N, CA, C, O and the ligand as a Tripos MOL2 file, in Angstrom:
@<TRIPOS>MOLECULE
protein
  249   247    63     0     0
PROTEIN
NO_CHARGES

@<TRIPOS>ATOM
      1 N           0.7650   -1.2450   -0.0890 N.3       1 MET1
      2 CA         -0.0460   -0.1180    0.0180 C.3       1 MET1
      3 C           0.8970    1.1710    0.0780 C.2       1 MET1
      4 O           1.8700    1.1460    0.8310 O.2       1 MET1
      5 N           0.6160    2.3440   -0.7340 N.am      2 SER2
      6 CA          1.3610    3.5810   -0.8350 C.3       2 SER2
      7 C           0.4620    4.6340   -0.6170 C.2       2 SER2
      8 O          -0.7220    4.4430   -0.8960 O.2       2 SER2
      9 N           0.8500    5.7860   -0.1350 N.am      3 LEU3
     10 CA          0.2050    7.0010    0.0570 C.3       3 LEU3
     11 C           0.2060    7.7030   -1.1500 C.2       3 LEU3
     12 O           1.2190    7.7960   -1.8430 O.2       3 LEU3
     13 N          -1.0950    8.3070   -1.5050 N.am      4 THR4
     14 CA         -1.1440    9.3200   -2.8190 C.3       4 THR4
     15 C          -1.1120   10.5500   -2.2050 C.2       4 THR4
     16 O          -1.7590   10.9630   -1.2430 O.2       4 THR4
     17 N          -0.0210   11.2470   -3.0950 N.am      5 LEU5
     18 CA          0.2080   12.5240   -2.8310 C.3       5 LEU5
     19 C          -0.8670   13.5930   -3.2120 C.2       5 LEU5
     20 O          -0.7750   14.7690   -2.8590 O.2       5 LEU5
     21 N          -1.8460   13.1150   -3.9250 N.am      6 ASP6
     22 CA         -2.7760   13.9720   -4.5860 C.3       6 ASP6
     23 C          -3.9740   14.3660   -3.3820 C.2       6 ASP6
     24 O          -4.7720   15.3030   -3.4100 O.2       6 ASP6
     25 N          -3.8090   13.3720   -2.3960 N.am      7 LEU7
     26 CA         -4.8860   13.6490   -1.4180 C.3       7 LEU7
     27 C          -4.3350   13.7080   -0.1270 C.2       7 LEU7
     28 O          -4.3050   12.7800    0.6810 O.2       7 LEU7
     29 N          -3.8400   15.0080    0.0500 N.am      8 PRO8
     30 CA         -3.1420   15.2380    1.3180 C.3       8 PRO8
     31 C          -4.0090   15.0940    2.6750 C.2       8 PRO8
     32 O          -5.1670   15.5120    2.7050 O.2       8 PRO8
     33 N          -3.5350   14.6190    3.5500 N.am      9 LEU9
     34 CA         -4.2130   14.5400    4.8550 C.3       9 LEU9
     35 C          -3.4920   15.3530    5.8350 C.2       9 LEU9
     36 O          -2.2630   15.3120    5.9010 O.2       9 LEU9
     37 N          -4.3130   16.2010    6.7160 N.am     10 TYR10
     38 CA         -3.8440   16.8140    7.6460 C.3      10 TYR10
     39 C          -3.9830   16.3030    8.8470 C.2      10 TYR10
     40 O          -4.9690   15.5830    8.9990 O.2      10 TYR10
     41 N          -3.1520   16.4930    9.9180 N.am     11 ARG11
     42 CA         -3.2430   15.9220   11.3600 C.3      11 ARG11
     43 C          -4.6340   16.6000   11.9250 C.2      11 ARG11
     44 O          -5.3180   16.0010   12.7550 O.2      11 ARG11
     45 N          -4.9650   17.7710   11.4630 N.am     12 THR12
     46 CA         -6.1950   18.4860   11.9880 C.3      12 THR12
     47 C          -7.6740   18.0340   11.2300 C.2      12 THR12
     48 O          -8.8130   18.2880   11.6240 O.2      12 THR12
     49 N          -7.3530   17.4520   10.2920 N.am     13 ASP13
     50 CA         -8.6770   16.9820    9.4110 C.3      13 ASP13
     51 C          -9.2690   16.0450   10.4350 C.2      13 ASP13
     52 O          -8.7040   15.3400   11.2710 O.2      13 ASP13
     53 N         -10.6750   16.2310   10.1340 N.am     14 VAL14
     54 CA        -11.6850   15.4910   10.9900 C.3      14 VAL14
     55 C         -12.1860   14.3340   10.1910 C.2      14 VAL14
     56 O         -12.5940   14.4950    9.0410 O.2      14 VAL14
     57 N         -12.1610   13.1300   10.8030 N.am     15 THR15
     58 CA        -12.6990   11.9270   10.1900 C.3      15 THR15
     59 C         -13.5220   11.4470   11.1990 C.2      15 THR15
     60 O         -13.6110   11.9890   12.3010 O.2      15 THR15
     61 N         -14.2680   10.2190   10.7860 N.am     16 ALA16
     62 CA        -15.1840    9.5870   11.6520 C.3      16 ALA16
     63 C         -14.5050    8.1220   12.2270 C.2      16 ALA16
     64 O         -13.9200    7.3020   11.5190 O.2      16 ALA16
     65 N         -14.6990    8.0360   13.4320 N.am     17 CYS17
     66 CA        -14.1870    6.8080   13.8660 C.3      17 CYS17
     67 C         -14.9840    5.5930   13.2460 C.2      17 CYS17
     68 O         -16.2140    5.5710   13.2710 O.2      17 CYS17
     69 N         -14.2910    4.6720   12.7370 N.am     18 SER18
     70 CA        -14.9210    3.6210   11.8730 C.3      18 SER18
     71 C         -15.5870    2.6450   13.0680 C.2      18 SER18
     72 O         -16.3140    1.7630   12.6140 O.2      18 SER18
     73 N         -15.4720    2.6690   14.2470 N.am     19 ARG19
     74 CA        -15.9550    1.7730   15.2510 C.3      19 ARG19
     75 C         -17.0120    2.3690   15.9500 C.2      19 ARG19
     76 O         -18.0300    1.7110   16.1630 O.2      19 ARG19
     77 N         -16.8920    3.7140   16.3990 N.am     20 CYS20
     78 CA        -17.9860    4.2390   17.1530 C.3      20 CYS20
     79 C         -18.6050    5.4180   16.4820 C.2      20 CYS20
     80 O         -19.5520    5.9880   17.0240 O.2      20 CYS20
     81 N         -18.1240    5.8240   15.3250 N.am     21 ALA21
     82 CA        -18.6740    6.9180   14.4470 C.3      21 ALA21
     83 C         -18.3990    8.3340   14.9290 C.2      21 ALA21
     84 O         -18.7850    9.3400   14.3340 O.2      21 ALA21
     85 N         -17.7170    8.3270   16.0290 N.am     22 LYS22
     86 CA        -17.4990    9.7550   16.6330 C.3      22 LYS22
     87 C         -16.4790   10.5150   15.6610 C.2      22 LYS22
     88 O         -15.5830    9.9670   15.0180 O.2      22 LYS22
     89 N         -16.7640   11.7920   15.6750 N.am     23 ALA23
     90 CA        -15.7930   12.4880   14.8460 C.3      23 ALA23
     91 C         -14.4630   12.8750   15.5970 C.2      23 ALA23
     92 O         -14.4190   13.5120   16.6490 O.2      23 ALA23
     93 N         -13.3920   12.3920   14.8940 N.am     24 VAL24
     94 CA        -12.0450   12.5490   15.4760 C.3      24 VAL24
     95 C         -11.0720   13.2320   14.5300 C.2      24 VAL24
     96 O         -11.3730   13.1920   13.3370 O.2      24 VAL24
     97 N          -9.8950   13.8830   14.8950 N.am     25 THR25
     98 CA         -9.1910   14.2870   13.9680 C.3      25 THR25
     99 C          -8.1580   13.2770   13.6330 C.2      25 THR25
    100 O          -8.0740   12.2880   14.3610 O.2      25 THR25
    101 N          -7.4100   13.3990   12.6830 N.am     26 PHE26
    102 CA         -6.4000   12.3280   12.2950 C.3      26 PHE26
    103 C          -5.3690   12.3400   13.4090 C.2      26 PHE26
    104 O          -4.8790   11.2780   13.7940 O.2      26 PHE26
    105 N          -5.0460   13.4340   13.9050 N.am     27 GLU27
    106 CA         -4.0380   13.5120   15.1490 C.3      27 GLU27
    107 C          -4.4470   12.6390   16.2710 C.2      27 GLU27
    108 O          -3.6140   12.1110   17.0080 O.2      27 GLU27
    109 N          -5.7940   12.4760   16.4150 N.am     28 HIS28
    110 CA         -6.2420   11.8170   17.5470 C.3      28 HIS28
    111 C          -6.9250   10.4350   17.1460 C.2      28 HIS28
    112 O          -7.6120    9.7740   17.9250 O.2      28 HIS28
    113 N          -6.6970   10.1490   16.0680 N.am     29 SER29
    114 CA         -7.1930    8.7460   15.5520 C.3      29 SER29
    115 C          -6.1720    7.6770   14.9740 C.2      29 SER29
    116 O          -5.2270    8.0410   14.2730 O.2      29 SER29
    117 N          -6.3830    6.4120   15.2760 N.am     30 TRP30
    118 CA         -5.3460    5.4250   14.8560 C.3      30 TRP30
    119 C          -5.9370    4.6730   13.6080 C.2      30 TRP30
    120 O          -7.1390    4.4400   13.4850 O.2      30 TRP30
    121 N          -5.0680    4.3510   12.7840 N.am     31 LYS31
    122 CA         -5.3460    3.5400   11.6550 C.3      31 LYS31
    123 C          -5.4680    2.0750   12.0660 C.2      31 LYS31
    124 O          -4.6200    1.5470   12.7860 O.2      31 LYS31
    125 N          -6.6080    1.3820   11.5640 N.am     32 THR32
    126 CA         -6.7240   -0.0250   11.8060 C.3      32 THR32
    127 C          -6.2310   -0.7920   10.7240 C.2      32 THR32
    128 O          -6.0580   -0.2490    9.6330 O.2      32 THR32
    129 N          -5.9550   -2.1360   10.9180 N.am     33 LEU33
    130 CA         -5.5360   -3.0650    9.8220 C.3      33 LEU33
    131 C          -6.4840   -3.2060    8.6900 C.2      33 LEU33
    132 O          -6.0020   -3.5240    7.6030 O.2      33 LEU33
    133 N          -7.8290   -3.0060    8.7910 N.am     34 ASP34
    134 CA         -8.6440   -2.9940    7.7350 C.3      34 ASP34
    135 C          -8.7690   -1.6450    7.0700 C.2      34 ASP34
    136 O          -9.6580   -1.5390    6.2260 O.2      34 ASP34
    137 N          -7.9740   -0.5520    7.3370 N.am     35 GLY35
    138 CA         -8.0500    0.6280    6.7360 C.3      35 GLY35
    139 C          -8.9290    1.6180    7.2350 C.2      35 GLY35
    140 O          -9.0800    2.6710    6.6150 O.2      35 GLY35
    141 N          -9.5910    1.3610    8.4150 N.am     36 GLY36
    142 CA        -10.3220    2.4260    8.9330 C.3      36 GLY36
    143 C          -9.4950    3.3570   10.1570 C.2      36 GLY36
    144 O          -8.3360    3.2480   10.5550 O.2      36 GLY36
    145 N         -10.2560    4.0200   10.4460 N.am     37 ARG37
    146 CA         -9.5370    4.8960   11.6850 C.3      37 ARG37
    147 C         -10.4130    4.8340   12.8680 C.2      37 ARG37
    148 O         -11.6330    4.9360   12.7400 O.2      37 ARG37
    149 N          -9.8200    4.6640   14.0670 N.am     38 ILE38
    150 CA        -10.5600    4.5540   15.2900 C.3      38 ILE38
    151 C         -10.1450    5.6540   16.1550 C.2      38 ILE38
    152 O          -9.0670    6.2070   15.9360 O.2      38 ILE38
    153 N         -10.8060    5.9810   17.0010 N.am     39 CYS39
    154 CA        -10.5240    7.1450   18.1020 C.3      39 CYS39
    155 C          -9.8020    6.5490   19.2640 C.2      39 CYS39
    156 O          -9.6600    5.3370   19.4200 O.2      39 CYS39
    157 N          -9.3730    7.4350   20.0360 N.am     40 ALA40
    158 CA         -8.3610    7.0380   21.2850 C.3      40 ALA40
    159 C          -9.3400    6.0950   22.1100 C.2      40 ALA40
    160 O          -8.8130    5.1080   22.6240 O.2      40 ALA40
    161 N         -10.5250    6.2590   22.2720 N.am     41 GLY41
    162 CA        -11.3510    5.5690   23.2140 C.3      41 GLY41
    163 C         -11.3780    4.1910   22.6690 C.2      41 GLY41
    164 O         -11.0580    3.2610   23.4110 O.2      41 GLY41
    165 N         -11.7540    3.9580   21.3540 N.am     42 CYS42
    166 CA        -11.8370    2.7570   20.8430 C.3      42 CYS42
    167 C         -10.3330    1.9250   20.6790 C.2      42 CYS42
    168 O         -10.2780    0.6960   20.6230 O.2      42 CYS42
    169 N          -9.2520    2.7280   20.6180 N.am     43 VAL43
    170 CA         -7.9540    2.2470   20.7020 C.3      43 VAL43
    171 C          -7.7430    1.3890   22.0100 C.2      43 VAL43
    172 O          -7.2370    0.2680   22.0690 O.2      43 VAL43
    173 N          -8.2180    2.1190   23.0000 N.am     44 GLY44
    174 CA         -8.0800    1.4850   24.4760 C.3      44 GLY44
    175 C          -8.9110    0.2560   24.6210 C.2      44 GLY44
    176 O          -8.5040   -0.6900   25.2960 O.2      44 GLY44
    177 N         -10.1160    0.2370   23.9820 N.am     45 GLU45
    178 CA        -10.8310   -0.7910   24.0550 C.3      45 GLU45
    179 C         -10.3200   -2.0060   23.0880 C.2      45 GLU45
    180 O         -10.3600   -3.1660   23.4990 O.2      45 GLU45
    181 N          -9.9120   -1.7310   21.9820 N.am     46 GLN46
    182 CA         -9.1600   -2.7780   21.1180 C.3      46 GLN46
    183 C          -8.1460   -3.3330   21.8890 C.2      46 GLN46
    184 O          -8.1260   -4.5610   21.9730 O.2      46 GLN46
    185 N          -7.1700   -2.5810   22.5610 N.am     47 VAL47
    186 CA         -6.1390   -2.9710   23.2620 C.3      47 VAL47
    187 C          -6.5490   -4.0580   24.2370 C.2      47 VAL47
    188 O          -6.1380   -5.2100   24.3680 O.2      47 VAL47
    189 N          -7.4690   -3.3720   24.8770 N.am     48 GLU48
    190 CA         -7.9630   -4.2690   26.2110 C.3      48 GLU48
    191 C          -8.4690   -5.5810   25.6430 C.2      48 GLU48
    192 O          -8.0910   -6.6440   26.1350 O.2      48 GLU48
    193 N          -9.4130   -5.5350   24.4990 N.am     49 ALA49
    194 CA         -9.8750   -6.9800   23.9200 C.3      49 ALA49
    195 C          -8.8210   -7.7300   23.4470 C.2      49 ALA49
    196 O          -8.7390   -8.9440   23.6390 O.2      49 ALA49
    197 N          -7.9870   -7.0620   22.8230 N.am     50 TYR50
    198 CA         -6.8000   -8.0830   22.2770 C.3      50 TYR50
    199 C          -5.9390   -8.7620   23.4340 C.2      50 TYR50
    200 O          -5.4320   -9.8840   23.4150 O.2      50 TYR50
    201 N          -5.9020   -7.8960   24.3490 N.am     51 ARG51
    202 CA         -5.1710   -8.5570   25.6520 C.3      51 ARG51
    203 C          -5.9750   -9.6630   26.2890 C.2      51 ARG51
    204 O          -5.5070  -10.7320   26.6800 O.2      51 ARG51
    205 N          -7.1230   -9.3230   26.3430 N.am     52 LEU52
    206 CA         -7.9600  -10.4670   27.0540 C.3      52 LEU52
    207 C          -8.0510  -11.6770   26.1020 C.2      52 LEU52
    208 O          -8.1990  -12.8010   26.5840 O.2      52 LEU52
    209 N          -7.9710  -11.4990   24.8180 N.am     53 THR53
    210 CA         -8.0580  -12.5480   23.8160 C.3      53 THR53
    211 C          -6.7840  -13.2450   23.9520 C.2      53 THR53
    212 O          -6.8530  -14.4730   23.9230 O.2      53 THR53
    213 N          -5.6360  -12.7130   24.0950 N.am     54 THR54
    214 CA         -4.4550  -13.4010   24.0620 C.3      54 THR54
    215 C          -4.2690  -14.0400   25.4260 C.2      54 THR54
    216 O          -3.5330  -15.0230   25.5150 O.2      54 THR54
    217 N          -4.8920  -13.5440   26.5060 N.am     55 VAL55
    218 CA         -4.9020  -14.0590   27.8250 C.3      55 VAL55
    219 C          -5.6920  -15.3030   27.7580 C.2      55 VAL55
    220 O          -5.1950  -16.3320   28.2160 O.2      55 VAL55
    221 N          -6.8860  -15.3160   27.2280 N.am     56 ALA56
    222 CA         -7.9070  -16.2890   26.9670 C.3      56 ALA56
    223 C          -7.3210  -17.5500   26.2540 C.2      56 ALA56
    224 O          -7.6130  -18.7130   26.5340 O.2      56 ALA56
    225 N          -6.4000  -17.1130   25.2350 N.am     57 ASP57
    226 CA         -5.8960  -18.2270   24.4880 C.3      57 ASP57
    227 C          -4.6530  -18.9030   25.1680 C.2      57 ASP57
    228 O          -4.3200  -20.0320   24.8070 O.2      57 ASP57
    229 N          -4.0590  -18.3290   26.0070 N.am     58 ARG58
    230 CA         -2.9670  -18.9510   26.6050 C.3      58 ARG58
    231 C          -3.2070  -19.8060   27.6560 C.2      58 ARG58
    232 O          -4.2090  -19.7130   28.3650 O.2      58 ARG58
    233 N          -2.2070  -20.7640   27.8200 N.am     59 GLU59
    234 CA         -2.4500  -21.7860   28.6950 C.3      59 GLU59
    235 C          -1.8670  -20.9990   30.0310 C.2      59 GLU59
    236 O          -0.7750  -20.4330   29.9770 O.2      59 GLU59
    237 N          -2.7190  -21.0020   31.3030 N.am     60 ILE60
    238 CA         -2.3570  -20.6040   32.3060 C.3      60 ILE60
    239 C          -1.6040  -21.7300   33.1900 C.2      60 ILE60
    240 O          -2.2600  -22.7400   33.4440 O.2      60 ILE60
    241 N          -0.3420  -21.6440   33.6570 N.am     61 PRO61
    242 CA          0.3360  -22.5410   34.2640 C.3      61 PRO61
    243 C          -0.0470  -22.8930   35.6960 C.2      61 PRO61
    244 O           0.7320  -23.5680   36.3690 O.2      61 PRO61
    245 N          -1.2500  -22.4550   36.2150 N.am     62 PHE62
    246 CA         -1.7750  -22.8750   37.5090 C.3      62 PHE62
    247 C          -3.2630  -22.7920   37.7210 C.2      62 PHE62
    248 O          -3.7530  -23.1350   38.7970 O.2      62 PHE62
    249 ZN        -14.4320    5.4300   18.4910 Zn       63 ZN63
@<TRIPOS>BOND
     1     1     2 1
     2     2     3 1
     3     3     4 2
     4     3     5 am
     5     5     6 1
     6     6     7 1
     7     7     8 2
     8     7     9 am
     9     9    10 1
    10    10    11 1
    11    11    12 2
    12    11    13 am
    13    13    14 1
    14    14    15 1
    15    15    16 2
    16    15    17 am
    17    17    18 1
    18    18    19 1
    19    19    20 2
    20    19    21 am
    21    21    22 1
    22    22    23 1
    23    23    24 2
    24    23    25 am
    25    25    26 1
    26    26    27 1
    27    27    28 2
    28    27    29 am
    29    29    30 1
    30    30    31 1
    31    31    32 2
    32    31    33 am
    33    33    34 1
    34    34    35 1
    35    35    36 2
    36    35    37 am
    37    37    38 1
    38    38    39 1
    39    39    40 2
    40    39    41 am
    41    41    42 1
    42    42    43 1
    43    43    44 2
    44    43    45 am
    45    45    46 1
    46    46    47 1
    47    47    48 2
    48    47    49 am
    49    49    50 1
    50    50    51 1
    51    51    52 2
    52    51    53 am
    53    53    54 1
    54    54    55 1
    55    55    56 2
    56    55    57 am
    57    57    58 1
    58    58    59 1
    59    59    60 2
    60    59    61 am
    61    61    62 1
    62    62    63 1
    63    63    64 2
    64    63    65 am
    65    65    66 1
    66    66    67 1
    67    67    68 2
    68    67    69 am
    69    69    70 1
    70    70    71 1
    71    71    72 2
    72    71    73 am
    73    73    74 1
    74    74    75 1
    75    75    76 2
    76    75    77 am
    77    77    78 1
    78    78    79 1
    79    79    80 2
    80    79    81 am
    81    81    82 1
    82    82    83 1
    83    83    84 2
    84    83    85 am
    85    85    86 1
    86    86    87 1
    87    87    88 2
    88    87    89 am
    89    89    90 1
    90    90    91 1
    91    91    92 2
    92    91    93 am
    93    93    94 1
    94    94    95 1
    95    95    96 2
    96    95    97 am
    97    97    98 1
    98    98    99 1
    99    99   100 2
   100    99   101 am
   101   101   102 1
   102   102   103 1
   103   103   104 2
   104   103   105 am
   105   105   106 1
   106   106   107 1
   107   107   108 2
   108   107   109 am
   109   109   110 1
   110   110   111 1
   111   111   112 2
   112   111   113 am
   113   113   114 1
   114   114   115 1
   115   115   116 2
   116   115   117 am
   117   117   118 1
   118   118   119 1
   119   119   120 2
   120   119   121 am
   121   121   122 1
   122   122   123 1
   123   123   124 2
   124   123   125 am
   125   125   126 1
   126   126   127 1
   127   127   128 2
   128   127   129 am
   129   129   130 1
   130   130   131 1
   131   131   132 2
   132   131   133 am
   133   133   134 1
   134   134   135 1
   135   135   136 2
   136   135   137 am
   137   137   138 1
   138   138   139 1
   139   139   140 2
   140   139   141 am
   141   141   142 1
   142   142   143 1
   143   143   144 2
   144   143   145 am
   145   145   146 1
   146   146   147 1
   147   147   148 2
   148   147   149 am
   149   149   150 1
   150   150   151 1
   151   151   152 2
   152   151   153 am
   153   153   154 1
   154   154   155 1
   155   155   156 2
   156   155   157 am
   157   157   158 1
   158   158   159 1
   159   159   160 2
   160   159   161 am
   161   161   162 1
   162   162   163 1
   163   163   164 2
   164   163   165 am
   165   165   166 1
   166   166   167 1
   167   167   168 2
   168   167   169 am
   169   169   170 1
   170   170   171 1
   171   171   172 2
   172   171   173 am
   173   173   174 1
   174   174   175 1
   175   175   176 2
   176   175   177 am
   177   177   178 1
   178   178   179 1
   179   179   180 2
   180   179   181 am
   181   181   182 1
   182   182   183 1
   183   183   184 2
   184   183   185 am
   185   185   186 1
   186   186   187 1
   187   187   188 2
   188   187   189 am
   189   189   190 1
   190   190   191 1
   191   191   192 2
   192   191   193 am
   193   193   194 1
   194   194   195 1
   195   195   196 2
   196   195   197 am
   197   197   198 1
   198   198   199 1
   199   199   200 2
   200   199   201 am
   201   201   202 1
   202   202   203 1
   203   203   204 2
   204   203   205 am
   205   205   206 1
   206   206   207 1
   207   207   208 2
   208   207   209 am
   209   209   210 1
   210   210   211 1
   211   211   212 2
   212   211   213 am
   213   213   214 1
   214   214   215 1
   215   215   216 2
   216   215   217 am
   217   217   218 1
   218   218   219 1
   219   219   220 2
   220   219   221 am
   221   221   222 1
   222   222   223 1
   223   223   224 2
   224   223   225 am
   225   225   226 1
   226   226   227 1
   227   227   228 2
   228   227   229 am
   229   229   230 1
   230   230   231 1
   231   231   232 2
   232   231   233 am
   233   233   234 1
   234   234   235 1
   235   235   236 2
   236   235   237 am
   237   237   238 1
   238   238   239 1
   239   239   240 2
   240   239   241 am
   241   241   242 1
   242   242   243 1
   243   243   244 2
   244   243   245 am
   245   245   246 1
   246   246   247 1
   247   247   248 2
@<TRIPOS>SUBSTRUCTURE
     1 MET1         2 RESIDUE 1 A MET
     2 SER2         6 RESIDUE 1 A SER
     3 LEU3        10 RESIDUE 1 A LEU
     4 THR4        14 RESIDUE 1 A THR
     5 LEU5        18 RESIDUE 1 A LEU
     6 ASP6        22 RESIDUE 1 A ASP
     7 LEU7        26 RESIDUE 1 A LEU
     8 PRO8        30 RESIDUE 1 A PRO
     9 LEU9        34 RESIDUE 1 A LEU
    10 TYR10       38 RESIDUE 1 A TYR
    11 ARG11       42 RESIDUE 1 A ARG
    12 THR12       46 RESIDUE 1 A THR
    13 ASP13       50 RESIDUE 1 A ASP
    14 VAL14       54 RESIDUE 1 A VAL
    15 THR15       58 RESIDUE 1 A THR
    16 ALA16       62 RESIDUE 1 A ALA
    17 CYS17       66 RESIDUE 1 A CYS
    18 SER18       70 RESIDUE 1 A SER
    19 ARG19       74 RESIDUE 1 A ARG
    20 CYS20       78 RESIDUE 1 A CYS
    21 ALA21       82 RESIDUE 1 A ALA
    22 LYS22       86 RESIDUE 1 A LYS
    23 ALA23       90 RESIDUE 1 A ALA
    24 VAL24       94 RESIDUE 1 A VAL
    25 THR25       98 RESIDUE 1 A THR
    26 PHE26      102 RESIDUE 1 A PHE
    27 GLU27      106 RESIDUE 1 A GLU
    28 HIS28      110 RESIDUE 1 A HIS
    29 SER29      114 RESIDUE 1 A SER
    30 TRP30      118 RESIDUE 1 A TRP
    31 LYS31      122 RESIDUE 1 A LYS
    32 THR32      126 RESIDUE 1 A THR
    33 LEU33      130 RESIDUE 1 A LEU
    34 ASP34      134 RESIDUE 1 A ASP
    35 GLY35      138 RESIDUE 1 A GLY
    36 GLY36      142 RESIDUE 1 A GLY
    37 ARG37      146 RESIDUE 1 A ARG
    38 ILE38      150 RESIDUE 1 A ILE
    39 CYS39      154 RESIDUE 1 A CYS
    40 ALA40      158 RESIDUE 1 A ALA
    41 GLY41      162 RESIDUE 1 A GLY
    42 CYS42      166 RESIDUE 1 A CYS
    43 VAL43      170 RESIDUE 1 A VAL
    44 GLY44      174 RESIDUE 1 A GLY
    45 GLU45      178 RESIDUE 1 A GLU
    46 GLN46      182 RESIDUE 1 A GLN
    47 VAL47      186 RESIDUE 1 A VAL
    48 GLU48      190 RESIDUE 1 A GLU
    49 ALA49      194 RESIDUE 1 A ALA
    50 TYR50      198 RESIDUE 1 A TYR
    51 ARG51      202 RESIDUE 1 A ARG
    52 LEU52      206 RESIDUE 1 A LEU
    53 THR53      210 RESIDUE 1 A THR
    54 THR54      214 RESIDUE 1 A THR
    55 VAL55      218 RESIDUE 1 A VAL
    56 ALA56      222 RESIDUE 1 A ALA
    57 ASP57      226 RESIDUE 1 A ASP
    58 ARG58      230 RESIDUE 1 A ARG
    59 GLU59      234 RESIDUE 1 A GLU
    60 ILE60      238 RESIDUE 1 A ILE
    61 PRO61      242 RESIDUE 1 A PRO
    62 PHE62      246 RESIDUE 1 A PHE
    63 ZN63       249 GROUP 0 **** ****
């Protein structure tokens, strides 16, 4: 994947969180693997969900 220079994105441009649809600036949103952008709150949730998934998948030695 490459960035196109004819479509400049600015850090202060507003986009919508692809998870909760809240308006966020690029500066305060994170790119997801599927090409969307999510807000800080959803990043926190995603990270937490991922951590829980990895914990759930892992053998706990006691
Ligand atoms: Zn969000």
